[in-house]
C-alpha positions in Angstrom: 48.6 -50.5 1.0 45.2 -51.4 2.3 44.8 -55.1 3.3 42.9 -57.7 1.2 40.9 -58.4 4.3 39.5 -54.9 4.3 38.4 -55.1 0.7 36.8 -58.5 1.2 34.8 -57.1 4.1 33.7 -53.9 2.4 32.8 -55.1 -1.1 30.1 -57.7 -1.5 30.3 -60.4 -4.2 33.7 -59.1 -5.4 35.7 -61.9 -7.1 38.8 -62.7 -5.1 40.9 -63.1 -8.3 39.9 -59.6 -9.4 40.9 -58.2 -6.0 44.3 -59.9 -6.2 44.8 -58.6 -9.7 44.0 -55.1 -8.7 46.4 -55.3 -5.8 49.2 -56.6 -8.0 48.6 -53.7 -10.5 48.5 -51.1 -7.7 44.7 -50.6 -8.2 44.2 -50.1 -4.4 46.7 -47.7 -2.9 46.3 -45.9 0.4 48.5 -44.5 3.1 46.2 -45.9 5.8 47.6 -48.8 7.8 45.3 -51.7 8.5 46.0 -53.2 12.0 45.2 -56.4 13.9 45.1 -55.9 17.7 46.2 -58.6 20.1 44.7 -57.8 23.5 41.9 -55.2 24.0 42.9 -54.3 27.5 43.9 -50.9 29.0 46.8 -50.3 26.5 45.2 -51.7 23.4 41.8 -50.0 23.9 42.7 -46.8 25.7 46.0 -45.8 24.1 46.5 -47.3 20.7 42.9 -47.9 19.9 42.1 -44.3 20.9 44.7 -43.0 18.5 43.2 -44.9 15.6 39.7 -43.4 16.4 41.2 -39.9 16.4 43.3 -40.4 13.3 41.3 -42.7 11.0 43.1 -41.5 7.9 46.4 -42.9 9.3 45.5 -46.3 10.9 42.4 -48.5 11.2 41.9 -51.6 13.3 40.3 -54.1 11.1 40.5 -57.2 13.4 40.8 -57.9 17.1 41.8 -60.9 19.3 40.7 -60.7 22.9 39.6 -63.5 25.2 37.3 -61.3 27.3 34.1 -61.2 25.3 32.8 -57.9 26.7 36.1 -56.1 25.9 36.3 -57.8 22.5 32.8 -56.7 21.6 33.3 -53.2 22.9 36.5 -52.7 20.9 34.8 -54.1 17.8 31.9 -51.8 18.2 34.1 -48.7 18.5 36.2 -49.6 15.5 33.3 -51.1 13.4 35.0 -54.5 13.1 32.7 -57.2 11.8 32.1 -60.4 13.8 34.1 -62.4 11.3 37.2 -60.4 12.2 36.8 -60.9 16.0 38.8 -63.7 17.6 39.1 -65.0 21.2 42.8 -65.7 20.9 45.8 -64.4 18.9 46.5 -67.8 17.4 42.9 -68.0 16.0 43.5 -64.6 14.4 46.7 -65.9 12.8 44.9 -69.0 11.5 42.8 -66.7 9.4 45.9 -65.7 7.4 47.4 -62.3 7.0 44.4 -60.1 7.3 46.0 -56.8 8.0 49.3 -54.9 7.5 50.5 -54.9 11.1 49.9 -56.4 14.5 49.7 -54.3 17.6 50.6 -56.8 20.3 49.2 -55.9 23.7 49.1 -59.5 25.1 50.3 -60.3 28.6 54.1 -60.5 29.0 54.3 -64.3 28.9 52.4 -64.4 25.5 54.8 -62.0 23.7 57.2 -64.6 22.5 54.9 -67.1 20.9 52.4 -64.6 19.5 55.3 -62.4 18.3 57.2 -65.1 16.5 54.1 -66.4 14.9 53.0 -63.0 13.7 56.4 -62.2 12.3 56.6 -65.5 10.5 53.2 -64.8 8.9 54.5 -61.6 7.4 53.4 -59.0 9.9 55.3 -56.0 11.1 54.6 -55.4 14.8 54.3 -52.9 17.5 55.0 -54.7 20.8 54.2 -53.7 24.3 57.1 -53.7 26.7 58.7 -55.7 28.1 59.7 -57.6 24.9 59.6 -61.0 26.5 59.6 -62.4 30.0 63.1 -64.1 29.7 66.3 -62.7 28.2 66.7 -65.7 25.9 63.3 -65.2 24.4 63.8 -61.5 24.1 67.0 -62.0 22.1 65.4 -64.8 19.9 62.4 -62.6 19.1 64.6 -59.7 18.0 66.7 -62.1 15.9 63.6 -63.5 14.3 62.5 -60.0 13.2 65.9 -59.3 11.8 66.1 -62.6 9.9 62.7 -62.0 8.4 63.4 -58.3 7.7 60.2 -57.3 9.7 59.8 -54.1 11.6 59.6 -54.7 15.3 59.0 -51.6 17.4 58.8 -51.6 21.2 56.4 -49.4 23.2 59.0 -47.3 25.0 56.6 -44.4 24.9 58.6 -42.0 27.1 61.2 -41.3 24.3 58.4 -39.6 22.5 57.4 -37.2 25.2 58.2 -33.5 25.0 59.7 -33.7 28.5 62.3 -36.3 27.8 63.1 -35.0 24.3 63.9 -31.7 26.0 66.1 -33.4 28.5 67.9 -35.2 25.6 68.3 -31.8 23.8 69.8 -30.1 26.9 72.2 -32.9 27.6 73.5 -33.0 24.0 73.7 -29.2 23.7 76.7 -29.0 26.0 74.9 -26.6 28.5 75.8 -28.8 31.4 79.4 -29.4 30.3 80.8 -32.9 30.8 78.1 -35.1 32.4 79.5 -36.5 35.7 76.7 -38.2 37.5 72.9 -38.8 37.3 70.5 -39.5 40.1 67.2 -40.9 38.7 64.1 -42.0 40.7 61.0 -43.8 39.6 58.5 -43.0 42.3 55.6 -45.4 41.9 52.5 -44.2 43.8 51.5 -46.4 46.7 48.1 -47.2 45.2 49.7 -48.1 41.8 52.2 -50.4 43.6 49.3 -52.1 45.4 47.2 -52.4 42.3 49.8 -53.8 39.9 52.5 -55.4 41.9 50.7 -56.6 45.1 47.2 -57.5 44.0 47.6 -57.5 40.2 49.1 -59.2 37.2 52.7 -58.4 38.0 52.7 -59.5 41.7 54.5 -62.8 41.4 57.9 -63.8 40.0 56.3 -67.2 39.1 53.9 -65.6 36.6 55.4 -62.2 35.7 58.7 -60.6 34.8 60.8 -58.9 37.6 59.5 -55.5 38.6 62.7 -53.8 37.5 61.8 -54.9 34.0 58.0 -54.6 34.1 58.0 -51.1 35.5 61.5 -49.7 34.9 62.6 -50.8 31.5 61.3 -47.3 30.5 63.8 -45.7 32.8 66.7 -47.9 31.8 65.9 -47.3 28.2 65.8 -43.5 28.7 69.2 -43.6 30.5 70.7 -45.5 27.6 69.2 -43.1 25.1 70.1 -39.9 26.9 73.6 -40.9 27.7 74.2 -42.5 24.3 76.5 -45.4 25.5 76.1 -48.7 27.2 76.7 -49.7 30.8 80.0 -51.2 31.8 79.2 -52.5 35.2 76.2 -52.6 37.5 75.1 -53.8 41.0 71.8 -53.8 42.7 70.0 -54.2 46.0 66.3 -54.4 46.9 63.7 -56.6 48.5 60.0 -56.9 49.5 60.0 -55.0 52.7 56.5 -53.8 53.5 53.7 -55.9 51.8 54.1 -58.8 54.1 51.7 -60.5 56.6 53.7 -59.4 59.7 53.0 -55.7 58.7 49.2 -56.1 58.6 47.2 -53.8 60.9 45.9 -55.7 64.0 42.6 -57.4 63.2 42.8 -56.8 59.4 40.7 -59.3 57.5 41.7 -61.1 54.2 39.6 -58.6 52.3 39.1 -54.9 52.7 35.4 -55.3 52.2 35.1 -57.6 55.2 35.1 -54.8 57.8 38.7 -53.7 58.3 39.4 -51.8 61.5 42.1 -49.8 59.7 39.9 -48.7 56.9 40.0 -45.0 57.8 43.8 -44.7 57.8 45.1 -47.5 55.5 46.4 -46.0 52.3 45.7 -49.3 50.5 42.0 -49.6 51.6 40.4 -50.8 48.3 37.1 -49.0 48.4 38.9 -45.7 49.0 41.2 -46.4 46.0 38.7 -47.8 43.5 35.2 -46.6 44.6 36.0 -43.2 46.1 39.0 -42.7 43.9 40.9 -40.8 46.6 44.4 -41.1 45.1 43.1 -40.1 41.6 41.3 -37.0 43.0 44.2 -36.0 45.2 46.4 -36.2 42.1 44.0 -34.0 40.1 43.8 -31.6 43.0 47.5 -30.9 42.6 47.1 -30.0 38.9 48.1 -26.6 37.6 44.7 -26.3 36.0 42.4 -24.3 38.3 39.2 -25.9 37.1 40.6 -29.4 37.5 41.8 -28.6 41.0 38.5 -27.1 42.1 36.5 -30.1 40.8 38.8 -32.6 42.5 38.7 -30.8 45.8 35.0 -30.4 45.7 34.6 -34.1 44.9 36.9 -35.0 47.9 35.0 -32.7 50.3 31.5 -33.3 49.1 31.1 -36.3 46.8 27.3 -36.3 47.0 27.0 -32.7 45.8 29.6 -33.3 43.1 27.5 -36.2 41.8 24.4 -34.1 41.6 26.3 -31.4 39.6 27.7 -34.2 37.4 24.2 -34.9 36.2 24.2 -31.4 34.6 27.8 -31.1 33.5 29.6 -33.5 31.2 33.0 -32.2 32.5 32.1 -32.9 36.1 30.6 -36.3 35.0 34.1 -37.4 33.8 35.1 -37.4 37.4 31.9 -38.6 39.1 31.5 -41.4 36.6 35.2 -42.0 36.1 36.0 -45.0 33.8 39.7 -44.9 33.5 42.6 -46.7 35.1 42.6 -48.5 37.6 38.8 -49.0 37.5 39.0 -50.1 33.8 41.2 -53.0 34.8 39.0 -54.6 37.5 35.6 -54.5 35.8 34.0 -54.2 32.4 31.6 -51.6 33.8 34.1 -49.1 35.3 31.6 -46.2 35.4 29.4 -47.9 38.0 30.3 -47.7 41.7 28.2 -50.8 42.2 30.1 -52.8 39.6 33.5 -51.7 41.1 32.4 -52.7 44.6 31.3 -56.0 43.3 34.7 -56.6 41.7 36.4 -55.8 45.0 34.2 -58.3 46.9 34.8 -61.1 44.3 38.1 -60.4 42.6 41.8 -60.1 43.5 41.8 -56.3 43.8 39.8 -56.3 47.0 42.3 -58.3 48.9 44.2 -56.9 51.9 47.7 -56.0 50.5 49.3 -57.8 53.5 47.7 -61.1 52.6 48.3 -61.5 48.9 50.4 -64.0 47.1 52.9 -61.4 46.0 56.7 -61.8 46.1 58.1 -59.1 43.9 60.2 -56.3 45.4 58.7 -53.0 46.6 62.0 -51.2 46.2 65.2 -51.6 44.3 68.4 -49.5 43.7 70.7 -50.0 40.7 74.2 -48.5 40.6 75.7 -48.2 37.1 79.0 -47.2 35.6 78.9 -46.3 32.0 81.7 -46.9 29.5 82.9 -43.2 29.7 83.1 -43.4 33.5 79.8 -41.6 34.1 78.1 -42.9 37.3 74.3 -43.4 37.6 72.1 -44.3 40.6 68.6 -45.5 39.7 66.0 -46.0 42.5 62.6 -47.6 41.9 60.1 -47.8 44.8 56.4 -48.3 45.3 55.8 -46.0 48.3 55.4 -42.5 46.8 52.6 -40.0 47.5 52.4 -39.4 43.8 53.3 -41.1 40.6 56.2 -39.7 38.7 59.9 -39.6 37.9 62.4 -37.2 39.4 66.0 -36.7 38.1 69.1 -34.7 38.8 71.9 -34.6 36.2 75.1 -32.9 37.3 77.7 -31.8 34.8 81.0 -29.9 35.0 79.2 -26.6 34.2 75.6 -27.0 35.3 72.8 -29.1 36.8 69.5 -30.2 35.4 66.6 -30.8 37.8 63.5 -32.4 36.5 60.1 -33.8 37.6 57.9 -35.7 35.3 54.4 -36.5 36.7 50.8 -36.6 35.7 49.9 -33.4 37.5 52.9 -31.2 37.0 56.2 -31.6 35.1 59.1 -29.2 34.8 62.8 -28.9 34.0 65.2 -26.4 35.6 68.8 -25.7 34.4 71.2 -24.2 36.9 74.7 -23.0 36.3 77.5 -23.5 38.8 77.5 -19.9 39.8 74.2 -20.6 41.5 71.8 -19.0 39.0 68.8 -20.6 37.3 69.3 -20.2 33.6 66.1 -21.8 32.4 62.8 -23.3 33.7 60.4 -25.1 31.4 56.9 -26.1 32.6 55.0 -28.8 30.8 51.2 -29.2 30.5 49.7 -31.9 32.8 48.6 -35.2 31.4 45.1 -34.2 32.3 45.2 -31.6 29.6 46.2 -34.0 26.9 44.2 -36.7 25.2 47.4 -38.9 25.1 48.7 -40.8 28.1 52.3 -40.8 29.3 52.8 -37.1 28.8 51.9 -37.4 25.1 54.2 -40.4 24.6 51.4 -42.8 23.7 50.3 -40.9 20.6 53.9 -39.9 19.8 54.7 -43.6 19.6 51.9 -44.3 17.3 52.9 -41.5 15.0 56.5 -42.7 14.9 55.3 -46.3 14.2 53.2 -45.2 11.2 56.0 -43.0 9.8 58.4 -45.9 10.1 56.0 -48.2 8.2 55.8 -45.7 5.4 59.6 -45.4 5.4 59.5 -41.7 6.3 61.6 -41.8 9.4 63.3 -44.5 11.4 61.7 -45.1 14.8 63.5 -44.3 18.0 62.5 -47.5 19.7 63.3 -50.3 17.3 63.8 -53.7 19.0 67.6 -53.7 18.8 67.7 -50.3 20.6 65.2 -51.5 23.2 67.3 -54.6 23.9 69.9 -52.6 25.9 67.3 -51.7 28.6 66.2 -55.3 28.9 69.8 -56.4 29.3 70.3 -53.9 32.0 67.1 -55.0 33.8 67.9 -58.7 33.7 71.4 -58.0 34.8 70.2 -55.9 37.7 67.9 -58.7 38.8 70.8 -61.2 38.7 73.0 -58.7 40.6 70.3 -58.2 43.2 69.8 -62.0 43.8 73.4 -62.9 43.6 74.7 -59.8 45.4 77.4 -59.6 42.7 78.6 -56.8 40.5 77.8 -57.6 36.8 80.3 -56.9 34.1 78.0 -56.1 31.2 80.4 -57.2 28.4 80.7 -60.6 30.0 76.9 -60.7 30.6 76.2 -60.0 27.0 78.7 -62.5 25.7 77.3 -65.2 28.0 73.8 -64.6 26.8 74.7 -64.5 23.1 73.0 -61.2 22.4 74.7 -60.3 19.1 72.0 -58.3 17.3 72.4 -55.4 15.0 72.2 -51.9 16.7 
């Protein structure tokens, strides 16, 4: 059903009573979903907004709430949203009444609860970025609110929708590996990503953000719960902030990378190398299986001036020489300009020396888990990897699964216990897809739309996503208290009785 708001905007001088009558009689019927976006940042603009532009017959953004004027206007221009449907804040958008069918909520973590409850109460179904909320109490309350109001609340656990993890799920449940005995799972956060998000960026401080084990790893904990198909019985955890501290700064390092750092040539976190020269991004592309991508990246690393000249003639090369994606898109509204990026480094938080930031979140954490059936799992998260990705080893009574999921190259191998490889599956790199997270971003949107039409229940409803959040909050409590957490007692203490 298209929204009244859309009709009001498109048809001049149409009597409101007539519109309401036509709606009540079924005069306007469409399968297209009308959406209101909260937050036109990297996820709202680049992931979910992009899906709508590519699939206008399925979903259309008819309104946007975004405090950054440049981002708000850019999103509105792309989606042809009139000024009357553009708002600075989510509460202003809700004051306009129910002007769409759904809310896609990409606000900052601390805003999820108030904006989510208000949208649900106004009658919206909602797609909500992870994590659900920044406290466990509010997480549970938001889910209970959706259940009480009978609203759809779907969480952006996009990795369940990737071909890679669907295949892992299929293999585990096929019996090929026999009885699953133990799982070793690692989330390897690239060093430049760690510095960007958890040292210099929005998730650097426990005072203003959720624990890193929730912000970064609720994906992984959700996958473990989904793949294994049962809850955790007990867990323990260790971890701390080991490296990004003042005592580890290179001798003579200034407060900002742009103030003449003597370690600029060797420091992996030197901001101009990360954001202006894009060294980590180019190195990642240089490892791609695609020969053309590899060649372009290597050429850009070895001779950036020549590559820029070629970029003036080639649109494909220009995508690299005038790169506008993450992390550039986060630090400036003009990410295609080296000058704008350098200005942002000189003036904003992303040019600070990583050893002199106001960060206090961990840079590594290990969680040991025992599931109800006796299966043992070790999960390691750390921010000191040469490349971004997840690696996993699943050992069963009859076979072993080895997997790597990364932007440049992903594969699964299945080995039997006689020492022979039975199967190897290679997956296209993310560079060859128009959807982020290995196809998960668009897979999530497709699932959300199907669930709204009642065609198929979504894999990541809020009550399913709750388990990963319980695991993350319990892991943080275990890390701080140095105690083993009994999850049954933990759930009971936190009154998390929701349907599942």
